[in-house]
C-alpha positions in Angstrom: -4.4 -5.1 -6.2 -1.1 -5.6 -4.4 2.1 -5.7 -6.4 4.2 -8.6 -5.4 7.8 -8.9 -6.7 8.3 -11.3 -9.5 10.7 -14.2 -9.0 13.2 -12.6 -11.3 13.5 -9.4 -9.3 16.4 -9.3 -6.8 15.8 -7.4 -3.5 19.6 -7.1 -3.0 20.4 -5.7 -6.4 21.6 -2.1 -6.2 19.9 0.3 -8.6 20.7 3.9 -9.4 18.0 6.4 -9.9 18.2 7.6 -13.5 16.3 10.9 -12.9 15.4 13.2 -10.0 12.2 11.8 -8.4 9.9 12.7 -5.6 9.7 10.1 -2.8 8.0 10.0 0.5 10.4 9.7 3.5 9.5 6.7 5.7 8.3 7.1 8.5 8.1 10.9 8.5 5.6 11.0 5.5 7.3 14.1 4.0 8.1 14.4 0.3 11.7 14.8 -0.8 13.3 14.9 -4.2 15.9 12.2 -4.6 18.5 13.3 -7.1 19.5 11.2 -10.2 22.4 9.0 -9.3 21.1 8.1 -5.9 21.9 4.4 -5.1 18.9 2.4 -3.9 17.9 -1.2 -3.1 14.2 -2.2 -3.3 13.2 -3.5 0.1 9.5 -4.0 -0.6 7.1 -3.8 -3.6 3.5 -4.2 -2.5 0.2 -2.4 -3.0 1.3 -0.4 -6.0 4.2 1.3 -4.3 7.9 0.4 -3.8 10.0 1.0 -0.7 13.6 1.7 -1.4 16.6 1.8 0.9 19.2 4.5 0.2 22.1 5.9 2.1 19.7 8.6 3.4 17.1 6.1 4.7 13.9 4.5 3.5 11.7 6.1 0.9 8.4 5.2 -0.9 8.0 5.5 -4.6 4.6 5.5 -6.2 3.9 3.7 -9.5 4.3 6.8 -11.5 7.9 7.1 -10.5 9.1 3.5 -11.1 10.8 4.6 -14.3 13.4 6.3 -12.1 14.6 2.9 -11.1 15.5 2.0 -14.7 13.8 0.3 -17.5 14.4 -3.3 -16.3 13.1 -2.6 -12.8 10.1 -0.7 -14.1 9.2 -3.4 -16.6 9.2 -6.1 -13.8 7.2 -3.8 -11.4 4.7 -2.9 -14.2 4.2 -6.6 -15.1 3.6 -7.5 -11.5 1.0 -4.7 -11.2 -0.8 -5.8 -14.3 -0.9 -9.4 -13.0 -2.3 -8.3 -9.7 -5.0 -6.1 -11.3 -6.0 -8.9 -13.7 -6.7 -11.1 -10.7 -9.4 -8.7 -9.4 -11.8 -9.1 -12.3 -15.3 -7.7 -12.3 -16.6 -9.4 -9.1 -20.0 -8.2 -8.0 -19.9 -5.6 -5.2 -19.8 -7.0 -1.7 -18.3 -6.2 1.7 -15.7 -8.9 1.0 -14.7 -7.0 -2.1 -14.1 -3.9 0.0 -12.0 -5.9 2.4 -10.0 -7.3 -0.5 -9.4 -3.8 -1.8 -8.0 -2.8 1.6 -5.7 -5.9 1.5 -4.0 -4.1 -1.4 -2.6 -1.5 1.1 0.6 -2.0 3.0 2.6 -0.3 5.6 5.8 0.6 3.7 8.0 -0.9 6.4 6.0 -4.1 7.1 5.2 -6.6 4.3 1.7 -7.3 5.6 -1.4 -5.6 4.4 -3.4 -3.2 6.7 -6.2 -5.7 7.1 -4.0 -8.6 8.3 -2.0 -6.1 10.5 -5.3 -5.5 12.4 -5.3 -1.8 11.5 -9.0 -1.7 10.3 -11.3 -1.2 13.2 -14.6 -0.5 11.4 -16.1 -0.8 8.0 -19.5 0.7 7.1 -21.1 0.4 3.7 -24.0 2.7 3.0 -27.1 1.6 1.1 -26.8 2.0 -2.7 -28.1 5.2 -4.2 -30.4 5.3 -7.2 -27.4 4.6 -9.5 -26.3 1.6 -7.3 -23.4 3.5 -5.8 -22.3 3.1 -2.2 -20.5 5.4 0.3 -17.9 3.5 2.3 -16.6 4.6 5.7 -13.6 3.1 7.4 -12.0 3.6 10.8 -8.3 2.5 10.9 -5.4 2.9 13.2 -1.6 2.7 12.8 1.0 0.6 14.5 2.5 3.8 16.1 0.9 7.2 16.8 3.8 9.2 15.7 4.0 7.6 12.2 3.9 10.3 9.5 2.9 7.7 6.9 -0.7 7.5 8.4 -2.3 10.0 6.0 -0.5 8.3 3.1 -1.7 4.8 4.1 -5.2 6.1 4.7 -5.2 7.7 1.2 -4.0 4.4 -0.3 -7.0 2.7 1.3 -9.4 5.4 0.1 -8.1 5.1 -3.5 -8.3 1.3 -3.5 -11.9 1.4 -2.2 -13.0 4.2 -4.6 -11.5 2.1 -7.5 -14.4 -0.3 -7.0 -17.0 0.4 -9.7 -19.9 0.4 -7.2 -18.3 2.9 -4.8 -19.3 6.6 -5.1 -16.9 7.7 -2.4 -14.9 6.5 0.6 -13.9 8.1 3.8 -11.0 6.7 5.8 -10.5 8.1 9.3 -7.5 7.4 11.5 -8.5 6.6 15.1 -6.4 5.7 18.2 -8.9 3.9 20.4 -8.3 1.2 21.2 -4.5 1.4 20.8 -3.1 -1.1 18.4 -1.0 -4.0 19.7 0.7 -6.9 17.9 -2.0 -9.2 19.2 -4.3 -7.6 16.6 -2.3 -9.2 13.7 -4.3 -11.9 12.0 -3.0 -15.5 11.7 -2.0 -14.9 8.1 -0.1 -11.8 9.1 1.6 -13.5 12.0 2.7 -16.3 9.6 4.0 -13.8 7.1 6.1 -12.1 9.9 7.3 -15.4 11.3 5.5 -14.8 14.6 3.9 -18.3 14.8 
């Protein structure tokens, strides 16, 4: 579910946007149109989105706008996305599958998924209805209360959960109690960030 850059993709390669494209300003969470000709460097490609660094700051591009990065970059990102989705398969529904779906969501500034960052505080899976569909409720937090990306990250989690065939709907609420601290990062997350 998470897109991981392929070995052939260079983070330091400067790209030029080939068309005007909408992008989300990080960390404000507002949408802005970046004009064709904007120079950008990919700083992160995880969870079906790409974070680019421009002279105007950091922006997040959704998969539908990868073509703005040029054909070569789009082809590599699309291939990585297909590889990630092929790994999911048709596993039977379980709580573990919901956790795995959330592991496909990333803070656009931090290369660690929201589960390993310790942002998920609660997961409730309702009993299946007559059609075998579940309602899933999640309580999550953010690394900082003022982060405008919160609704965007919560929507990513909702979409990933609702993509599971046995999920009728998902509700992802942002909560602030208890306040998040770096101590909540999992061992895998700490290793990824070089904190161990």
